[in-house]
C-alpha positions, 0 to 999 in steps of 0.5 A: 809690897813696899812703895820702895820696891815699886820705885826700884822697879820704875828706876830699873824700867827706865834704865832698860828703856834707855839702854835698849833704845840706844842699842836699837838706834845704833843697830837699826838707825831708826826710831820706830813706833816703840823705841822712839815714842815710848821712850819719850813718853816714859821719860816725860812722865818720869820727869813729871813725877819727880824722877831724875831725867837728864835734860839732854837725854830727853831732848836727844831722844825726842829729836831722834823720834821726831825724825819720823815727822819729816814727811808729816806735811805731805799730802796723803799717799794713795798707794795701797799700803802707803796711806796709813796714819802715822803711829808716832804722830798719834802717840806723840799727840797723846803724850802731850795730852797725858803729861801736862807741861811736857816740852818734848812735842812743841805746839807747832809740831802738834799743829802739823800732826793735827793736819796729818790726822785730818788728811788721813781720816777715812770717808766713813769717819774712821782712821785705818790701819787695815790697809796694811797686810796683817803681818805688817800690823801686829797687835796690840799696837796695830790692833784695830781701826777702832784703836787708831780712831780712838787715838786720833779722836783723843789727839784732835781734842785740843784742836777743837775751839771752845766756842761751839759756833766757831768753824773747826775741821777738828770738831767736824772730824771728831763728830764723824769719828764719834758717829763711826765709833757709835756704829762700829761693834766695839772690840773686846780687848783691854786696850780698846776698853782702856781708850774708850774709858780715856775718851770719857775722862777727856770729855770731862765726865764727872766721877759718878758718871765714870764709876760704872765704866771704871768698875767694868774695866776693873772687872777685866782683871785676872786672878793674879791682879794683872790684865791680859790683852784679851779676856782670858789671856794671861796677864802681861806688862803691856795690858797691865801697865796700860790699864794702870796708866789709864785708871790713874788718868781716870782718877782711881786712887793708888791705894785702891786694892785693885791698883796695889795688886796690879802694881805687885804683879808688875813688880813680881814679873819684872826681869833682872835687866829691867824689862818684862817678858812679852809674847808676840801675838798676831791677827788671825791667819798671820804668824806672830813675829819671830823678833820679840824685841818690839813687843818686849819694849812696848810692854816694858814701856807700858809697865814702867808708865803704869808704875810711874802713875801708881807708885808714890814717889 
C-alpha cells in the first residue's frame, strides 16, 4: 500500500465527517458526543498534520460543539440518570492533551471542565456512566466506568501543579481514581487497554518501560491486521483507528509492520462515501441501537484519526 492511498483515505474521511456532521446539525440541531466532539478532534489533528482545514469551519464546529458546555458550571444534578459526567467535556479535555497547540478549546473552558469533573467524581474515586440504563449508554462509547475514569484521570492531569507540596484538588481526585482503578478488575476491551497504555504514556514512562505494554497491546490484533472492540470480535474502524492513534502517541513508529498492516486494513475497508462500516453493539441484556449513524460516525472519526497519525503527510 502506498502512502498516497493512505492520504487519500484521510481526505475522504475528513470530507465524510464534515458532510455528515453538517447533515446531523441540520436534521437534529444538536452536536451530540459524536458529530460534535469527534469532528473537532479530527479537524484539529488534521490541521496539526498539515492538512488544509478551513479556519472558519473548525471555529464554527467548535462553537457548535461547545454548546454542550452551557450548563457545565452548574452543581451536580442528583436525580437518578441525570448525574452523569459530561462526555463532550471528557473528550474536549483529551483533545487538548493529544493535539498540542490546538485552539478549539480555551484554557478557561478547560478550567471549567476540570471543575465539572471534580464535582462528578464518585465517592469511591471513579467516574460513572452506570447511573443511566444500559440502553442509554451503548458501548464502545459508554463502555464502562473504567473508561470514564481513565478519561477523567487523563483530563485532570494538566491541572496538577508540578510542586508535589502544593495543595491540589485535581491531584487528590487523581489519587482517588488511581486507587479505584488499582482495585477494580480491568475490563478486557481494546478501548480500555488503549487508555491504560495512554495513561502510562502521559505519566512519562520511558520507552523501555512502555515496551511490554505496547507489545501486549499489539498482541490483541486480529489476523487481518486490525483490532476488534473485544477479543475475538471482528476488526472494525473504531478499535483499529483508536489503536493506531494511541500507539502513535506512545511513540510507535509508522514504518513498523503492525502499523502498516493496520493502515492497510483501514484503507481497504473504507466505503465510497469516505465512511467505514460499523455494527452497533450493546451491553448484555440490552438491544443494539437500530440507528447505525452514531457508531458509524464514531468509527469513521477514529479511523480518520488513526490514519492521520500513521500515514506520512
